[in-house]
C-alpha positions in Angstrom: 197.3 68.1 -61.5 193.7 69.3 -61.0 190.6 68.3 -62.8 190.8 71.4 -64.9 194.3 70.5 -66.0 193.0 67.0 -66.7 190.4 68.4 -69.1 193.0 70.4 -70.9 195.2 67.4 -71.4 192.2 65.5 -72.7 191.5 68.4 -75.2 195.1 68.3 -76.3 194.8 64.6 -77.1 191.6 65.2 -79.0 193.3 68.0 -80.9 196.3 65.9 -81.8 197.1 65.4 -85.5 200.1 65.5 -87.7 202.8 63.2 -88.6 205.5 62.1 -86.1 207.5 59.0 -85.9 209.6 56.5 -84.1 210.3 56.1 -80.4 213.2 53.8 -80.0 214.9 52.9 -76.7 218.4 54.0 -77.8 219.9 57.0 -76.0 222.1 57.9 -78.9 221.8 61.0 -80.9 218.7 60.9 -83.2 219.5 61.2 -86.9 219.4 64.9 -88.0 219.6 66.3 -84.5 222.6 68.3 -83.4 222.4 67.0 -79.8 222.7 63.9 -77.7 220.4 62.7 -75.0 222.8 60.5 -73.0 221.7 58.9 -69.8 219.6 61.1 -67.6 220.7 60.6 -64.0 219.2 62.2 -60.9 221.7 60.7 -58.4 223.4 64.0 -58.0 220.2 66.0 -57.7 218.6 67.1 -54.5 215.0 65.9 -54.9 214.0 66.2 -51.2 211.8 69.1 -52.0 209.8 69.9 -55.2 211.4 72.7 -57.2 210.1 72.7 -60.8 206.3 72.5 -60.9 205.7 73.8 -57.4 207.8 75.0 -54.5 207.5 74.5 -50.7 206.6 78.2 -50.4 203.8 77.8 -53.0 202.5 74.8 -51.1 202.4 76.8 -47.9 200.6 79.6 -49.6 198.0 77.3 -51.1 197.4 75.7 -47.7 196.9 79.1 -46.1 194.6 80.3 -48.8 192.5 77.2 -48.6 192.2 77.6 -44.9 191.2 81.2 -45.0 188.9 81.6 -48.1 185.8 79.5 -49.0 186.4 79.9 -52.7 190.0 78.7 -52.4 188.9 75.9 -50.1 186.5 74.7 -52.8 189.5 74.5 -55.2 191.4 72.4 -52.7 188.4 70.2 -52.0 188.0 69.5 -55.7 191.6 68.5 -55.9 191.1 66.1 -53.0 187.9 64.7 -54.4 189.6 63.9 -57.7 192.5 62.3 -55.8 190.0 60.1 -54.0 188.8 58.8 -57.3 192.4 58.1 -58.3 192.8 56.0 -55.2 190.2 53.6 -56.7 191.9 53.4 -60.1 193.0 49.7 -60.6 196.7 49.4 -61.5 197.2 47.0 -64.4 200.4 46.3 -66.3 200.4 48.3 -69.5 200.2 45.7 -72.4 202.4 46.8 -75.2 201.9 43.7 -77.3 199.5 45.5 -79.6 202.5 47.1 -81.3 203.6 43.8 -82.7 200.4 43.4 -84.7 200.2 47.1 -85.7 203.7 48.2 -86.6 203.6 46.9 -90.2 200.3 48.8 -91.0 200.2 52.1 -92.8 200.3 54.9 -90.3 197.3 56.5 -91.8 195.3 53.4 -90.8 196.4 53.3 -87.1 195.5 56.6 -85.6 192.8 55.3 -83.2 194.9 52.4 -81.8 198.0 54.5 -81.6 196.1 57.2 -79.8 194.6 54.7 -77.4 197.8 52.9 -76.5 200.4 55.7 -76.6 198.1 58.4 -75.2 194.9 57.4 -73.4 196.0 54.3 -71.5 199.4 55.5 -70.1 197.9 59.0 -69.7 195.3 57.6 -67.4 197.9 56.4 -64.9 200.2 59.5 -65.4 197.4 62.0 -64.7 196.3 60.0 -61.6 199.9 59.9 -60.3 200.4 63.7 -60.7 197.0 64.5 -59.2 197.6 62.2 -56.2 201.1 63.6 -55.7 199.8 67.2 -55.7 196.9 66.3 -53.4 199.5 64.8 -51.0 201.4 68.0 -50.9 198.3 70.0 -50.3 196.7 67.7 -47.7 199.5 65.7 -46.2 197.5 62.5 -46.7 200.1 59.8 -47.1 197.6 57.5 -48.9 197.8 59.8 -51.9 201.6 59.7 -52.0 201.8 55.9 -51.7 199.3 55.4 -54.5 201.1 57.9 -56.7 204.4 56.0 -56.2 202.7 52.7 -57.2 201.3 54.3 -60.3 204.7 55.7 -61.3 206.4 52.3 -60.9 203.7 50.8 -63.1 204.6 53.3 -65.8 208.4 53.0 -65.4 208.9 50.0 -67.7 207.2 51.8 -70.6 209.2 51.1 -73.8 208.4 54.1 -76.0 208.8 51.6 -78.9 205.7 52.5 -81.1 206.3 54.6 -84.2 203.6 56.8 -85.7 202.9 60.3 -86.8 201.5 61.3 -83.4 203.6 59.4 -80.8 206.0 62.3 -80.0 203.1 64.6 -78.9 201.3 61.7 -77.2 204.3 60.8 -75.2 205.0 64.4 -74.3 201.5 65.2 -73.1 201.3 62.4 -70.5 204.9 62.3 -69.6 204.7 65.8 -68.3 202.6 64.3 -65.5 205.1 61.6 -64.8 207.8 64.3 -64.5 205.5 66.4 -62.3 204.8 63.5 -60.0 208.5 62.7 -59.9 209.2 66.3 -58.8 206.5 66.2 -56.1 207.4 62.7 -54.8 211.2 62.7 -55.1 211.9 62.6 -51.4 209.8 59.5 -51.0 211.5 57.5 -53.7 214.4 55.2 -53.0 217.5 55.0 -55.2 216.1 52.0 -57.2 212.8 53.7 -57.9 214.6 56.9 -59.0 216.9 54.8 -61.2 213.8 53.2 -62.9 212.3 56.6 -63.5 215.6 58.0 -64.8 215.7 55.1 -67.4 212.1 55.9 -68.3 213.0 59.6 -68.9 216.0 58.6 -71.0 213.9 56.5 -73.3 211.3 59.2 -73.4 213.9 61.9 -74.4 215.4 59.7 -77.1 211.9 58.8 -78.5 210.7 62.4 -78.6 213.9 63.7 -80.1 213.9 61.1 -82.8 210.2 61.9 -83.5 211.0 65.6 -83.7 213.8 65.0 -86.1 211.4 63.1 -88.4 208.9 66.0 -88.4 211.6 68.5 -89.2 213.3 66.4 -91.9 210.0 65.8 -93.7 208.2 69.2 -93.1 205.3 67.4 -91.6 202.1 69.3 -90.8 203.1 72.2 -93.0 206.5 72.6 -91.4 205.3 74.8 -88.6 203.0 72.8 -86.4 201.8 72.6 -82.8 203.4 69.1 -82.4 206.8 70.6 -82.6 206.1 72.8 -79.5 205.2 69.7 -77.5 208.4 67.9 -78.6 210.6 70.8 -77.7 208.8 71.5 -74.5 209.3 67.9 -73.3 213.0 68.0 -74.0 213.3 71.4 -72.3 211.5 70.2 -69.2 213.9 67.3 -69.0 216.8 69.6 -69.4 215.5 71.8 -66.5 214.9 68.8 -64.2 218.2 67.1 -64.9 220.2 70.3 -65.1 221.0 69.8 -68.7 221.4 73.3 -70.2 222.1 71.7 -73.6 218.6 70.2 -73.8 217.1 73.5 -72.7 219.0 75.4 -75.3 218.0 72.9 -78.0 214.4 73.3 -76.9 214.5 77.1 -77.2 216.9 77.7 -80.0 217.5 74.4 -81.9 215.9 73.6 -85.3 212.3 74.7 -85.0 212.8 75.4 -81.4 210.3 77.4 -79.3 211.8 80.8 -80.1 211.9 80.2 -83.9 208.3 78.9 -83.6 207.2 82.2 -82.1 208.7 84.1 -85.0 207.5 81.7 -87.7 204.2 80.5 -86.3 202.5 83.7 -85.0 200.6 86.0 -87.4 198.7 89.3 -87.0 198.7 90.3 -83.3 199.7 86.9 -82.0 197.4 84.2 -83.5 198.9 80.8 -84.3 199.1 80.2 -88.0 197.1 76.9 -88.1 193.6 77.3 -89.6 191.7 76.6 -86.3 191.4 79.0 -83.4 191.0 76.0 -81.0 194.5 74.9 -82.0 195.9 78.2 -80.6 196.5 76.5 -77.2 197.7 73.3 -78.7 200.7 75.3 -79.8 201.2 77.9 -77.1 200.2 75.9 -73.9 203.4 73.8 -74.0 205.5 76.9 -74.4 203.7 78.4 -71.3 204.4 75.2 -69.3 208.1 75.5 -70.0 208.1 79.2 -69.2 206.3 78.6 -65.9 209.0 76.1 -64.8 211.8 78.4 -65.9 210.3 81.2 -63.9 210.0 79.0 -60.8 213.6 77.8 -61.1 214.9 81.3 -61.8 216.3 80.3 -65.2 216.6 83.6 -67.1 215.8 84.6 -69.7 212.7 82.4 -69.7 210.7 81.9 -72.8 208.2 84.4 -71.3 210.9 87.0 -71.2 212.3 86.5 -74.7 211.5 88.6 -77.8 211.9 86.5 -80.9 212.5 87.8 -84.4 209.8 90.2 -85.8 209.1 91.3 -82.2 207.2 88.2 -81.4 206.7 87.2 -77.7 204.8 84.4 -76.0 202.5 86.9 -74.3 201.2 88.1 -77.6 199.8 84.7 -78.3 197.6 84.9 -75.2 196.7 88.5 -75.6 195.6 87.9 -79.2 192.7 85.6 -78.3 190.7 88.4 -76.6 190.3 90.0 -80.1 188.5 86.9 -81.6 185.9 86.3 -78.9 182.1 86.4 -79.0 180.3 88.5 -76.4 179.9 85.4 -74.1 183.7 84.7 -74.4 183.3 81.8 -76.9 186.2 81.0 -79.1 184.8 80.8 -82.6 185.0 77.2 -83.8 186.6 77.9 -87.1 188.4 74.9 -88.8 188.8 71.7 -86.9 187.1 72.2 -83.5 185.5 68.8 -83.1 182.2 70.3 -82.0 183.7 72.2 -79.1 182.1 75.4 -77.8 184.7 76.7 -75.4 184.7 80.1 -73.7 188.2 81.5 -73.1 187.7 81.7 -69.4 187.7 77.9 -69.2 191.3 77.9 -70.5 193.3 77.6 -67.3 196.5 78.6 -69.1 195.5 82.2 -68.2 196.1 81.3 -64.6 199.8 80.7 -65.5 199.8 83.8 -67.6 198.5 85.9 -64.7 201.3 84.5 -62.5 204.0 85.3 -65.2 202.8 88.7 -66.4 200.2 90.0 -64.0 198.0 91.3 -66.8 194.7 92.6 -65.4 192.9 91.2 -68.5 193.9 87.7 -67.4 192.6 88.5 -63.9 189.3 89.6 -65.4 189.1 86.3 -67.3 190.0 83.9 -64.6 187.5 85.5 -62.2 184.8 84.3 -64.6 185.9 80.6 -64.3 183.6 78.9 -61.7 186.1 76.0 -61.3 189.7 77.4 -61.5 192.6 74.9 -61.1 194.6 74.5 -57.9 197.4 76.4 -59.6 195.5 79.6 -58.8 196.1 78.9 -55.1 199.8 79.6 -55.6 199.5 82.9 -57.4 198.8 86.5 -56.3 195.1 87.1 -55.8 193.3 88.1 -58.9 191.5 91.4 -58.2 187.7 91.1 -58.4 187.4 94.6 -59.9 189.8 94.0 -62.9 188.5 96.1 -65.8 187.0 94.4 -68.8 189.4 94.0 -71.8 189.0 96.6 -74.6 187.5 95.2 -77.8 185.9 96.4 -81.0 185.7 95.5 -84.7 189.0 94.2 -86.0 190.6 93.0 -89.2 193.2 90.3 -89.0 194.6 90.3 -92.5 197.4 87.7 -92.1 194.9 85.1 -91.0 192.1 86.3 -93.2 189.6 86.9 -90.4 187.3 89.9 -90.0 185.2 90.6 -86.9 182.4 93.2 -86.9 181.1 94.1 -83.4 178.1 96.2 -82.5 179.4 97.2 -79.1 182.8 98.1 -77.7 184.8 97.3 -74.6 182.8 96.8 -71.3 179.5 97.2 -73.2 180.4 94.1 -75.3 181.1 91.4 -72.8 178.2 89.4 -71.6 175.7 91.7 -73.2 172.7 90.0 -74.9 172.3 93.0 -77.1 175.9 92.8 -78.4 176.5 91.1 -81.8 179.6 89.8 -83.5 179.9 88.7 -87.1 183.0 86.8 -88.3 183.8 86.4 -92.0 186.8 84.3 -93.1 188.8 84.6 -96.3 191.8 82.6 -95.0 194.1 80.3 -97.0 193.7 76.6 -96.3 196.3 75.7 -93.7 196.6 72.8 -91.3 193.2 72.0 -89.8 191.4 74.0 -92.3 187.8 73.3 -93.4 186.0 74.2 -96.6 184.8 77.4 -94.9 186.0 80.2 -97.0 183.6 83.2 -97.2 181.8 81.5 -94.4 179.8 83.5 -91.8 179.4 83.1 -88.1 177.0 85.4 -86.3 176.9 85.7 -82.5 174.3 87.4 -80.3 172.1 86.8 -77.3 175.2 85.4 -75.6 175.3 82.5 -78.0 176.2 81.4 -81.5 173.3 82.1 -83.8 174.6 81.4 -87.4 176.7 78.5 -86.4 179.8 76.8 -87.7 178.8 73.2 -86.9 180.5 69.9 -86.5 179.0 66.6 -85.5 180.8 65.4 -82.4 182.7 62.1 -82.8 182.0 59.6 -80.0 185.1 57.6 -80.8 188.3 58.5 -78.9 190.3 60.0 -81.7 188.1 62.7 -83.2 190.7 63.9 -85.8 190.6 60.6 -87.7 186.9 59.8 -87.1 184.5 59.0 -89.9 182.2 62.0 -89.2 185.2 64.4 -89.2 186.5 63.0 -92.5 183.1 62.7 -94.3 181.1 65.6 -93.0 182.7 68.1 -90.6 185.4 69.4 -92.8 183.2 69.9 -95.9 181.0 72.6 -97.2 177.8 71.2 -95.8 179.1 72.1 -92.3 179.8 75.7 -93.2 177.7 78.8 -93.8 178.9 79.5 -97.3 178.1 78.5 -100.9 178.7 75.2 -102.5 178.8 74.7 -106.3 177.3 71.5 -107.9 177.3 69.9 -104.5 181.1 69.8 -104.3 183.4 71.2 -101.6 185.7 74.1 -102.1 189.2 73.4 -103.2 191.8 73.9 -100.6 194.7 76.2 -101.5 197.6 78.1 -100.1 196.4 81.5 -101.4 194.5 84.0 -99.4 191.2 85.3 -100.9 190.9 89.0 -101.6 189.9 91.6 -99.0 187.8 94.2 -100.9 186.8 96.5 -98.0 186.7 96.8 -94.2 185.3 99.7 -92.2 184.2 100.4 -88.7 181.8 103.3 -88.6 179.4 104.3 -85.8 176.3 103.4 -87.8 177.6 100.6 -90.0 180.5 98.1 -89.7 181.3 96.5 -93.1 183.6 93.8 -94.6 183.7 92.4 -98.2 185.9 89.6 -99.3 186.0 87.9 -102.6 187.4 85.0 -104.7 187.7 86.7 -108.1 190.2 84.2 -109.4 188.3 81.0 -109.2 190.5 79.6 -106.4 187.6 77.8 -104.6 185.8 76.6 -107.7 187.4 76.8 -111.2 185.6 79.4 -113.3 183.5 80.7 -110.5 183.8 84.2 -108.9 182.3 84.8 -105.5 182.0 87.9 -103.3 180.4 88.3 -99.8 179.6 91.5 -98.0 178.5 91.6 -94.4 177.2 94.9 -93.1 176.2 95.3 -89.4 173.9 98.1 -88.3 172.3 98.8 -84.9 169.1 97.1 -86.2 170.1 94.2 -88.5 172.9 92.5 -90.3 172.9 92.6 -94.1 174.5 89.6 -95.9 175.0 89.8 -99.7 176.6 86.8 -101.4 177.3 87.1 -105.1 178.2 84.2 -107.3 179.2 84.3 -111.0 179.7 81.0 -112.9 180.2 82.6 -116.3 178.0 81.2 -119.1 177.4 77.8 -117.5 174.3 77.0 -115.5 175.4 75.5 -112.1 173.8 74.3 -108.9 174.5 77.1 -106.4 173.6 76.3 -102.8 173.6 79.0 -100.1 173.9 77.1 -96.8 173.2 78.2 -93.2 173.0 76.5 -89.8 171.1 78.1 -87.0 171.9 78.0 -83.2 172.2 74.4 -82.0 170.1 71.2 -81.5 167.7 73.0 -79.1 166.5 75.4 -81.8 163.3 75.0 -83.8 161.5 76.7 -86.7 157.9 76.2 -85.7 155.6 75.6 -88.7 153.0 77.9 -87.4 155.5 80.8 -87.6 157.2 79.6 -90.8 154.8 79.0 -93.7 157.7 77.7 -95.9 158.4 75.0 -93.3 154.7 74.1 -93.1 154.5 73.7 -96.9 157.7 71.7 -97.3 157.5 68.1 -98.6 160.0 65.2 -98.3 162.9 65.7 -100.6 165.7 63.3 -101.7 169.3 64.4 -101.2 172.2 62.3 -102.6 172.4 59.1 -100.5 176.2 59.1 -100.4 179.1 61.2 -99.0 178.4 64.0 -96.6 174.7 64.3 -97.7 173.9 60.9 -96.1 174.6 62.4 -92.6 171.7 65.0 -93.0 168.4 64.3 -91.3 164.8 64.5 -92.7 165.3 66.7 -95.8 162.2 68.5 -97.0 161.9 71.2 -99.6 159.6 73.9 -100.9 159.6 76.0 -104.0 159.1 79.6 -102.8 156.8 81.9 -104.7 157.9 85.1 -102.9 160.3 86.4 -100.4 161.8 84.0 -97.9 160.9 84.8 -94.2 162.1 82.5 -91.4 162.1 82.6 -87.6 164.0 80.2 -85.3 163.5 80.0 -81.6 165.1 78.6 -78.5 163.2 79.7 -75.4 163.4 83.5 -75.4 166.0 83.6 -78.1 164.9 84.5 -81.7 166.8 84.7 -85.0 164.9 85.9 -88.0 165.9 85.9 -91.7 164.4 87.9 -94.6 165.5 87.2 -98.2 164.0 88.5 -101.5 163.4 85.7 -104.0 165.2 86.2 -107.3 163.9 83.0 -108.8 165.5 80.5 -106.4 164.8 76.9 -107.5 163.9 75.7 -104.0 164.6 75.9 -100.3 165.7 72.7 -98.5 165.2 72.2 -94.8 167.1 69.4 -93.0 168.8 68.6 -89.8 172.6 68.6 -89.2 173.6 65.8 -86.8 174.9 66.9 -83.4 177.0 63.8 -83.1 177.8 60.6 -85.0 175.1 58.4 -83.3 172.0 57.0 -85.1 169.7 58.8 -82.7 171.5 62.1 -82.8 169.6 65.3 -82.2 170.1 67.8 -85.0 170.8 71.4 -85.7 168.4 73.3 -88.0 169.9 73.7 -91.5 168.7 75.4 -94.6 169.9 75.4 -98.2 168.7 78.0 -100.6 169.3 76.6 -104.1 169.6 78.3 -107.4 170.1 76.7 -110.8 171.7 79.5 -112.9 174.9 80.9 -114.3 174.9 83.5 -111.5 173.0 84.3 -108.3 172.9 86.9 -105.6 171.7 85.8 -102.2 170.6 88.9 -100.2 169.8 88.2 -96.5 168.8 90.4 -93.6 169.4 88.8 -90.1 167.4 90.1 -87.1 168.7 89.1 -83.7 166.2 89.0 -80.9 162.8 90.4 -80.9 163.6 94.2 -80.8 163.1 94.4 -84.6 160.4 92.1 -85.9 160.3 92.9 -89.6 162.3 94.8 -92.3 161.4 96.2 -95.7 164.1 95.3 -98.2 164.2 96.7 -101.7 166.8 96.4 -104.4 167.4 99.7 -106.2 169.1 100.3 -109.6 172.9 99.7 -109.4 175.1 102.7 -108.8 178.5 102.9 -110.5 178.9 99.1 -110.6 177.7 98.7 -107.0 174.6 96.9 -105.9 172.2 99.2 -104.0 169.7 98.2 -101.3 167.2 100.3 -99.3 166.2 98.8 -95.9 163.8 100.1 -93.4 163.9 98.6 -89.9 162.2 99.9 -86.7 161.1 103.0 -88.8 164.7 103.9 -89.7 165.6 103.8 -93.4 169.1 103.1 -94.6 170.8 102.6 -98.0 173.7 100.2 -98.7 176.0 100.3 -101.7 177.6 96.9 -102.0 180.7 96.2 -104.3 179.8 94.3 -107.4 181.8 92.2 -109.9 
């Protein structure tokens, strides 16, 4: 396993959530599962050559490529350098006594220690074993093989006894590497060593199957969840390795197997149903790993060849991600993303996809990764001239995402002039944040109006204090908060009012006209993108009651500043007291000013500029503060601004200017027209009018 694959495994651990249970040592049929594990026995298998994760032909191809091409040689050298680090890893017996003092605690209280002891610690040895075993196959250095065997034997006694929501996924993530190393090293293992690993795999299978049954019986994680994919994948891989077709069939077609998960879990053009785009790969990466092994072992039809109900395929889930990307390839960090800012070209799953499907879009993507994994050495060469993927504005109605894009196709990717606005009106699913009617704006090859999260420095980000207290709430989104409270979570989608993609204006309006987010409060947001600016109109109607209405925005990242000499409001702002408890206590250095005219702001980071113009319909105040980049006391902070109204209703009208091509706009509100708000805007000498839906 390469360093890139190691990073993916680490991300998967960070992403892990949900509710799983029990990992006993019995090999009997888990309650509720129509299958038995039985003893897994390799004595009748020919393990003299690897056959599942790599083949001798692929090893020869990788060696030839590394010898002939400097780029490929660099991949092989990174693999060897990582293996050299693994040689120095001390091998210590895994202490499982922690479970005796933990097992009687409530599971909600034990995420960090369960993650550490059922994921991080054994995973450290498993990843090292797999990396060393692969390096041995690529370099023929016997030191790597010997150390890998020693690491496997250190893992072999692992009991799989701990019980918790997450153990099934935790076990599966690192046990893939144990199985990978077993496949690579089989010919160097004696009968006793193989027997110990077979017993390990038997306990693993029983633990994962029992855990999976718990999830299914209790509809954990919304019933359709990425954890199920990891459980089923692990059972399927064991079925392939030990020639157990019953396990493979259960993995694919059993209760919430991988084929039903494709039908039930994919929405729109192939996005995963959970409320975080980062979790797309938490669900589909394990499916791809199984398909890759099926393909290599000529087991047909493989998951990559199957069309599930509703026309769903595994490939759709990889194709769909191109439609949500920023111009620089960033995956928008909607929902739980734990502060990640990940471009799609860093996701090495597309190397596997290139091997399985040969899609030129995947070749285009992996050519942009400066550090591809060693898997790429075994595939067909990705052409350097692969065309850029087509892209444009798109509405994804089942997920409640709308993307407005200023440029199309090849003119979009990597173009500093290209802009993308994302508006969400999604329901609150698994990993949702209080981010409905929230805006993200991308341009200058970066995120400009930013969905922010303070990074957790503890190992288990999902259960961290900053994730719980700050990151999931309204203060971390670019939306509106009422009376300082977060939006209510709910299973109902908000309403799409309009979506259009015209040459001179791209437009989306979404609304909560039913008080789903705040009882008795109607909200509607319109985003209109023109070649010169982005118009942002947010209407809030609280009925007859005066409420505190806060319009919130975060700009760029911790490198950005709003210099006082360019921002009179910042220069005039005075210290201001925010509530000392809850999410507010995380915010840095609050200052406020009462504006006496239009609000004009400029933020800078080097040559990058974002400007904001807002008329002032009697806002109470503007609050400036810093949003923490992480959970440490000395954290740097992201510029944050709150425009506050105290009124029964408010309309926040903002014009965003990206870069310095347009320095100023004239914005005038005109009399309403047939119930629609009307605005006249002049930018760069070009006048435009906008009719915005009203309540």
